[in-house]
N, C-alpha and C positions, 0 to 999 in steps of 0.2 A: 611702622614705628620702631620695630625691633630689628630691622634688617641690618643695622650697623653691627650687631653682634656676630653675624656670620662673616663680616669683612674685617673682624679683629678689634672692634671697639670694646674696651672693657665694660662689663655689665654695670659696675658702679658708676662709671663716668656717664654712660648712656642714661641710666635711671635718674641720676641727678639732673642731667640736662633736660630730660623730659619733665621732671617735677618743677624745674625752674621756669620752663616755658609755659607749663600748665599747672599752677599750684594746687589745683583740685585733684591731681593724680596722686593716689596713695598706693601702698604696697599691694593691695588687693587688685587695683586696676592694672598695675604693672604685671602682676602674675597672670591675670586673665588675658591681657594683651599678648604676653609671651606665649601662652598656651594656644591662643587663637591663631597667631602667626606661624607657630611651630607645633602643630597638633600631635606629632609623635613624641614630643619631649615628655620626660617623666614628670608626674605631678610633684615630685620632690623638688623640682625647680621652683614651683609656686611657694612651697613651704619655706624654701631657702630665702626667697625674697621677703617673705613675711618676717622671718627671724632677723634678717639683715636690717630691715627697715625699723623694726621694733626693739633693737638692741639698746641696752642701757648706756653703753659707751662703745667707742670704736674698738677697744681692746677685746671685747667679748665676741665680736664678729667683724673682723677687719675687712676692708674693701677687697683685699687680695683673695680672701676666702670666697666671697660671692662671685668675684671674677672667675676664679678657678672652677667653682661648682657649676656656674651657668655654662662655661665653656665645656666642661665635662658632659653635662646633660645634652648639650647640642651635638657634641661629637658622638655620644652614645646613641642618639636618635638618628644619626646619619646626616645631619645638616652641615657639619664641618668635618674636615679630615685632620 
């Protein structure tokens, strides 16, 4: 489900696509899925997804921020270079 992240798909785009395909997917499910597929990723990635999904408006946590954070955590865990 999350493999697109290692091929360069922005996290915000992938998360929205998954939620459109499966409306029952929430931030918690996205976080658990990410951690299941990438077990070495920092738990901070899960927290970032929760903050991004539960933001009051896009200016408080823009898509570019979640994209950058998830990419950073994947790189830090050795999944992308």
